[in-house]
C-alpha positions in Angstrom: 106.9 -12.3 -114.4 107.2 -8.7 -114.4 103.8 -7.9 -113.1 104.0 -10.8 -110.4 107.0 -9.3 -108.4 105.1 -5.9 -109.0 108.0 -3.8 -112.0 105.1 -3.0 -113.6 106.9 0.1 -115.1 108.9 -2.8 -117.7 106.3 -5.5 -118.6 105.3 -3.0 -121.8 109.0 -3.8 -122.6 108.7 -7.0 -121.8 105.9 -8.0 -123.2 106.9 -6.6 -127.5 110.3 -7.9 -126.7 108.9 -11.9 -125.8 106.7 -12.2 -129.0 110.2 -10.5 -130.7 111.8 -13.8 -130.1 108.6 -15.8 -130.5 108.8 -13.9 -133.9 112.0 -14.8 -134.7 111.4 -18.4 -133.2 108.5 -19.4 -135.8 111.2 -17.5 -138.3 113.8 -19.8 -137.8 112.0 -23.0 -137.0 108.8 -23.4 -138.7 109.5 -25.5 -141.8 107.4 -24.2 -144.7 106.6 -26.6 -147.0 106.4 -29.5 -144.8 103.9 -27.4 -142.3 105.6 -28.1 -139.3 108.6 -27.2 -136.0 111.8 -28.2 -136.9 112.5 -31.9 -137.3 109.4 -32.4 -137.4 109.2 -34.8 -134.2 106.3 -35.0 -132.0 108.3 -33.2 -128.8 108.6 -29.6 -131.1 105.3 -29.7 -131.5 103.5 -30.6 -128.8 106.5 -28.0 -126.9 106.5 -25.0 -129.3 102.3 -25.5 -129.3 102.9 -24.6 -125.5 105.0 -21.5 -125.7 102.1 -19.0 -125.2 101.1 -16.7 -129.1 104.7 -18.1 -130.6 102.4 -20.7 -133.2 100.6 -17.8 -135.4 96.9 -19.4 -135.0 96.7 -20.0 -139.2 99.9 -22.3 -138.5 98.4 -23.9 -135.4 95.6 -26.6 -137.2 98.2 -27.6 -140.0 100.6 -28.4 -136.4 98.1 -29.9 -135.1 97.0 -32.1 -137.4 100.6 -32.8 -138.4 101.4 -34.2 -134.7 98.7 -36.5 -135.1 99.3 -38.1 -138.4 102.5 -38.6 -137.0 101.1 -40.4 -133.7 98.8 -41.8 -135.6 101.6 -43.9 -138.3 103.7 -44.0 -135.5 101.5 -47.0 -133.8 98.7 -44.4 -132.1 100.6 -45.1 -128.7 99.8 -42.2 -127.2 99.4 -45.0 -124.2 101.7 -46.0 -124.0 103.2 -42.4 -123.2 101.0 -41.9 -121.0 101.8 -44.9 -119.1 105.8 -44.3 -118.7 104.6 -40.4 -116.9 102.7 -41.6 -114.5 104.1 -45.0 -113.2 105.5 -45.4 -110.6 106.8 -49.4 -111.5 110.7 -49.9 -113.7 110.7 -48.5 -116.2 109.0 -45.4 -116.1 109.5 -41.5 -115.3 107.3 -42.2 -111.7 109.9 -44.6 -111.4 113.3 -43.0 -111.4 110.6 -40.2 -108.5 109.6 -43.0 -106.6 111.8 -46.2 -105.6 114.0 -48.1 -103.6 116.3 -46.7 -103.6 117.6 -42.9 -104.5 114.1 -40.5 -105.1 115.4 -38.1 -107.7 114.5 -34.6 -108.5 115.8 -34.9 -111.8 116.2 -36.9 -114.8 118.8 -39.6 -114.2 121.5 -39.7 -116.9 120.2 -43.7 -118.0 117.4 -45.4 -117.9 118.7 -48.3 -116.9 121.1 -47.6 -113.9 119.1 -47.6 -110.5 122.0 -46.9 -108.9 125.6 -43.9 -108.2 127.6 -45.5 -109.5 129.1 -47.2 -112.4 127.9 -45.7 -115.5 126.3 -43.7 -113.3 127.3 -40.1 -112.3 125.4 -37.1 -112.5 121.5 -37.1 -111.1 121.1 -34.1 -113.4 119.8 -34.1 -117.1 117.1 -31.6 -116.8 117.3 -32.0 -121.3 115.8 -35.7 -120.3 112.4 -33.9 -119.1 111.6 -33.6 -122.5 109.0 -37.0 -123.2 110.6 -36.5 -127.1 114.1 -35.5 -126.1 
């Protein structure tokens, strides 16, 4: 980011700081005996894999194996997850953004209340933006 906004003098210190944070993240959240991050849930593994230079290379393969095994153990329903993301019919994430009532810019508070009112007071729920949240 510092390079993009032309603060190149800060790039090295930010890079070092990021690497320190990445190492600390791995140290705190990686469960060595189980070979996964945090609680082992799929979202924790996928999001960690998506972060640049957080998962050490010697851990990456075992983490991917754990993730694939977990997907297979739960019925291999990855296609259902993809449908929830890309469909625009109810219920789906796409429906929240493309529906006849109120198109949103962030995730709904609840799946089953498409209109604001009792039970649906807020539309700003970024904690739900991860598929595994």
